[in-house]
C-alpha positions, 0 to 999 in steps of 0.5 A: 211223888207219883200217884201210885206212890200215894196210893201205896202210902194210902193203903199203909196209912188206912192200916195204921189208922185202923190200929187206932181204931181198935179197942184199948187193951186193958189189964195185963193184956196192955203192952208195956213200955220196954224198960231196957230201950228207955235206958238205951234212950238215956245213953243215946241222949248223953252220946248226942250231947257229947258228940263233937259235932253238935258242940255248942248246938241247941238241943230240944227233945220230948217224947211222951205218950197220951197217957203222960208217960215221959220216954225222953226229955231235954229242954222240952220247953226251949223255943226252937227254930223249926224250919219245915215242921211248921207244916205239922202246925199249919196242916193240923190247924187248917184240916181241924178247922176247914175239914179235909173236904174243904176246897178252893174255888176259882171264879170267873166274873165280869163288870159292864154288860153282854150284848150280841155276843159281846162282853162291854166290860172286863173279865175277871179271873177271881182267885180263891187261894187255890195254890194247885192252880196250873201247877205241874204236880200230880194233883192239879188239873192240866191248864187246858183242862181248866181253861176249857172249862173256863171257856165253856162258862163264857160260851154258856153265858154267850160271850164270843168277844171281850171288849175289855181287859181280862184281869187276873184277880188275886185279892183273896190274899192281899199285900206282899206274895211273901212273908216280910221276915223271909231272907231276900235270896230265898224269896227269889227261889222256887220254894220262896215264891210266896203265895197269891190269891191267884197263883199260877204254876206254884209262882214258879219260872224255870230257866234252862242253864248250862256251863259256858266252855271254861270257868269265868264265862257266862252261863248259858241260861234262857227262860223256859216256862211260863213264857214272860216276854214282859220280863227283863232278864239280867244274868250276872252269873258265870261258869265256876271252877270244877267242884264249885257247885251251884250257887245261882240265886234269882233276885226279883220282886213285884215291884218291877218286871225285872229279875237277876240271876247271880252266882256261879254254875260249875264247869263240871255240872250237867245242864239243868232246869233251875227254878226260881220265883215269878212275882206276877202270878195273877198277870201270867194267868190272865196272859195265858187265858188270853191267849188260849181264848185268842186260839179259840177265835175269842178276841179281847180288846184290852188284853191281860191285866192284873190289879197290881201297880205294874200291870193294872189297865192303862186306861185312864178312866178305868176303875177296879171293881170290888169283887162283891160288885162283879156278876159271877158267871161260874167257877172251878174247884180245887182238889180237896184240903186233904190232898193238898195237906198230904202233898204239903207234908210228903213233899214239904211244899212251901207254897201249900202251906202258906196257902193254907195259913192265909186261908184260915186267916180268910175263913176265920177273920174275913181277910186272907193276910198274915195279920188275920192268920195269926189271929185264926192260929190262936183261936183254933189253938184255943179250940184244941185246948192248947195255949199258943204261949209255946210257939211264935208263928210267923209263916206257914211253911217254916221258911221264916227264921222268926218262927219259934216253936218248942218240942212240948208245944209240938207234942201237945198239938199232936196229942190234941189232933188225935181227938180231932175229927181230921185225925185220919187225914192229918195222919195220912199226910205224914210220911214215913221213913223209906216211903215216897216224899222227903223221908225216903232214904231215912232208916235204911236197914229198919224193918219195914213194918217198924218204918211205916209205923213212924209218921213224921215231918222233917224240917231243915235249913242252915243249922236246923234239923228237926223231926216231929210226928207219931210212932204208931203202936204195934199193940193197937192200944191208942195209949201206947202211941208215942208223940215226939219232937227232936229239934237241933239248932245252931250246929256247924257240922255237915248234916251228914254227920247229924242225921245218924245221931238223930235216926239212932234216937228215933229208931230206938223210940220206935222200939218203945212200943 
C-alpha cells in the first residue's frame, strides 16, 4: 500500500472514529436493529450450513452489539484456527499496553576504549526489536539514511577506525527466530522468516527466477538482495510443465549458512522475484554497515560478526559483552507503534506481528521470548477484563496451527478495545473492503459508504478462512456498533467458492446498523 492510500484511509478512519465520539442517541431517536435483516441472517446461516462446498467444515460465528444484542450465533464458543485473525489480538494487546506512540530503539555501543581516533574494541549494533529496520516498506527509513546517522554517531565520538569487530546484536529477542510450531516449509518463506532483535530487510532474501527452456530443465535462479556471499545456495528446482504453477520453497535455518530451493516453476511462468527467508539478519546488518563505513574511509580490522554460533568472532580470546556493560554512544528510533500496527493489519505482515508479540514479553517480563509473551498476554487480557480461557495463543501472526480462538473471545476483545485509550489507533489500523490492503477486492458492488463502515481483518491458510472486526453504525450511536467474528475451518473446496458465502453474511450484518 502506498503512502497516498494510507492518507485516504486515515481520513476515512477519522470520520468513522468521529461517529463513535457523537453523543449516544436515546429514546425513539435511537436507530433500531433491522428485524427483516435479522431474519435474512438466519436464512443465510442455514444456506451456509447446507452448502456442499462447506460439507464437513467447522463453522463458528458470532455477531453482537455492545449492548449485548446477539444478531447471529453458531458454535460461538468453539475453538478455531484463526490464521491471520491472530493479528487482531496481537495489535490490540500491544497498542493497549504500550500505546500508539511507543517506538523501538536501535543503539550503537562499544567495548574497550577510544584513543587517537581508533576504537580499540568492538562496535555493537544493539537491536531493540524494530521490525521495520532497513525494510523496503513505506514506513521505513532508507538504509543509507540510517547508516548515515550511525556514522555520525561514530564521528561525534571521535571514532575514525575500529580495531575489533562490528557485531550485530539481536539479544533483545533470544532464541529461535521462528515459533517452534511453524511448519517447516513456511519457515523458509518471506512470511515465515521469524523475528530477530536486530532484523534486516524484514529478514527476507530475494531471488530472481525464470523457467528453463523446457520442462525438466533447471530453473534459472540467482540471489538478488541482500548480497550474502557467505551463503551456499543449492538449487534442486526444475522447470515444470505448462499450467503447473509455482511450487518453489526455500529451506534454510540458522544452524548453517546453507539454503536449498526446491520445487518446480512452470514453463509458462514469467520471470519474477521470489522472496525467501534470511536466517542471519544480525550478521547481514553488520556486514552491510561494515561495507558502508569502508566506503566512508573507516576501516574495521575484525570485520562483521554476530553473536550466533556460525558468525561469532573467531578470535580465541574473544568474549561476548553483556548489553548492560556496553558503552552506549546513541541510537535511532523506529516509526510509531500505531504506524507499525497499521501495516501489520492492512498488509497482514507476519514479521511485524511477531515483533509486537515478543515486545510485550520484553516490556512486561524483561525478556523478549515467546514464553514471556504468553505471560504478558494473560496479564494484559486481565487488565482488559477478559479471561484467556477462550483462546490458546502460540504466536503473534497466526502462522501456527496451534493457535485456537473462539468467535466469542474475539468479540469480547473487540468490545473491550472500544473502551481502551488505544481504540482510535486500533480502529485505524484495520482495513476496509475495497480499500488498500488485503481486503481490496472484497464486497464489489457494495456501496462505498457501507464498505468504509466495515473495519475487519481477514485470515486464511489451507482450509481456514476467517473475518473478524467492527461494523461502525451509521446512526452515530456507539451501542449500535456490531462486533463480529466469522470463522470457517477444515474446508476442502476452493476459496473462490467459500468467499461469496462469507461476503453475503458480512454484507447482511452491515445492513443491521
